[in-house]
VEXTOR-487864 format. One record per residue (C-alpha): x, y, z; residue number from 1; residue in one letter. Coordinates in nm, 2 decimals. Layout:
# residues N
{px=X, py=Y, pz=Z, seq=NUM, type=A}
...
***
This chain:
# residues 72
{px=-7.06, py=-15.21, pz=9.67, seq=1, type=M}
{px=-6.95, py=-15.27, pz=10.05, seq=2, type=P}
{px=-6.62, py=-15.12, pz=10.20, seq=3, type=G}
{px=-6.40, py=-15.23, pz=10.55, seq=4, type=F}
{px=-6.65, py=-15.57, pz=10.70, seq=5, type=G}
{px=-6.90, py=-15.70, pz=10.45, seq=6, type=G}
{px=-6.98, py=-15.87, pz=10.23, seq=7, type=P}
{px=-7.00, py=-16.21, pz=10.44, seq=8, type=T}
{px=-7.21, py=-16.40, pz=10.23, seq=9, type=G}
{px=-7.37, py=-16.37, pz=9.84, seq=10, type=V}
{px=-7.74, py=-16.20, pz=9.93, seq=11, type=G}
{px=-8.02, py=-16.37, pz=9.86, seq=12, type=G}
{px=-8.28, py=-16.35, pz=9.54, seq=13, type=V}
{px=-8.66, py=-16.34, pz=9.52, seq=14, type=E}
{px=-8.58, py=-16.61, pz=9.24, seq=15, type=G}
{px=-8.65, py=-16.72, pz=8.93, seq=16, type=L}
{px=-8.70, py=-16.47, pz=8.67, seq=17, type=G}
{px=-8.57, py=-16.15, pz=8.97, seq=18, type=S}
{px=-8.40, py=-15.88, pz=8.74, seq=19, type=T}
{px=-8.03, py=-15.88, pz=8.84, seq=20, type=V}
{px=-7.72, py=-15.54, pz=8.79, seq=21, type=Y}
{px=-7.38, py=-15.52, pz=8.68, seq=22, type=S}
{px=-7.19, py=-15.29, pz=8.53, seq=23, type=Y}
{px=-6.86, py=-15.37, pz=8.33, seq=24, type=G}
{px=-6.64, py=-15.13, pz=8.14, seq=25, type=N}
{px=-6.40, py=-15.31, pz=7.92, seq=26, type=S}
{px=-6.13, py=-15.19, pz=7.73, seq=27, type=E}
{px=-6.29, py=-15.41, pz=7.42, seq=28, type=L}
{px=-6.61, py=-15.19, pz=7.39, seq=29, type=R}
{px=-6.45, py=-14.99, pz=7.24, seq=30, type=L}
{px=-6.50, py=-14.64, pz=7.44, seq=31, type=G}
{px=-6.87, py=-14.75, pz=7.41, seq=32, type=V}
{px=-6.96, py=-14.61, pz=7.76, seq=33, type=T}
{px=-7.34, py=-14.73, pz=7.74, seq=34, type=K}
{px=-7.30, py=-15.13, pz=7.68, seq=35, type=L}
{px=-7.15, py=-15.07, pz=8.06, seq=36, type=S}
{px=-7.46, py=-15.09, pz=8.26, seq=37, type=P}
{px=-7.66, py=-15.41, pz=8.25, seq=38, type=K}
{px=-7.91, py=-15.58, pz=8.38, seq=39, type=Q}
{px=-8.03, py=-15.95, pz=8.34, seq=40, type=G}
{px=-8.25, py=-16.21, pz=8.51, seq=41, type=I}
{px=-8.20, py=-16.50, pz=8.72, seq=42, type=L}
{px=-8.22, py=-16.83, pz=8.56, seq=43, type=V}
{px=-8.06, py=-17.08, pz=8.75, seq=44, type=Q}
{px=-7.94, py=-17.09, pz=9.16, seq=45, type=N}
{px=-7.69, py=-17.34, pz=9.23, seq=46, type=E}
{px=-7.46, py=-17.43, pz=9.47, seq=47, type=G}
{px=-7.70, py=-17.39, pz=9.85, seq=48, type=N}
{px=-7.76, py=-17.05, pz=9.68, seq=49, type=G}
{px=-7.41, py=-16.95, pz=9.72, seq=50, type=W}
{px=-7.34, py=-16.97, pz=9.22, seq=51, type=S}
{px=-7.58, py=-16.80, pz=9.09, seq=52, type=H}
{px=-7.69, py=-16.83, pz=8.71, seq=53, type=N}
{px=-7.72, py=-16.49, pz=8.49, seq=54, type=V}
{px=-7.85, py=-16.35, pz=8.21, seq=55, type=V}
{px=-7.82, py=-16.03, pz=8.00, seq=56, type=T}
{px=-7.87, py=-15.87, pz=7.63, seq=57, type=L}
{px=-7.54, py=-15.72, pz=7.65, seq=58, type=T}
{px=-7.33, py=-16.03, pz=7.73, seq=59, type=P}
{px=-7.02, py=-16.01, pz=7.95, seq=60, type=G}
{px=-6.70, py=-15.95, pz=7.77, seq=61, type=V}
{px=-6.25, py=-15.98, pz=7.83, seq=62, type=P}
{px=-6.21, py=-15.71, pz=8.08, seq=63, type=G}
{px=-6.59, py=-15.72, pz=8.29, seq=64, type=D}
{px=-6.44, py=-15.93, pz=8.53, seq=65, type=S}
{px=-6.52, py=-15.86, pz=8.93, seq=66, type=G}
{px=-6.81, py=-15.71, pz=8.83, seq=67, type=S}
{px=-7.06, py=-15.83, pz=9.06, seq=68, type=G}
{px=-7.44, py=-15.86, pz=8.95, seq=69, type=F}
{px=-7.66, py=-15.76, pz=9.26, seq=70, type=L}
{px=-7.98, py=-15.69, pz=9.34, seq=71, type=N}
{px=-8.22, py=-15.35, pz=9.41, seq=72, type=E}
***
């Protein structure tokens, strides 16, 4: 993740159906680290490109908060 000096905005994505990645390590996953990496797809853009709704196979759970979604 970027350190000092960035990011300054939300990155662009190719379009609907684009692949995104995340990593969340909530204690509610009971230490099963294979559930931490997530891959999902972009299903909707909102707010003039500042908000993106994504769907992942394993849902986010409390404790994943703050885990950003990244493109390649």
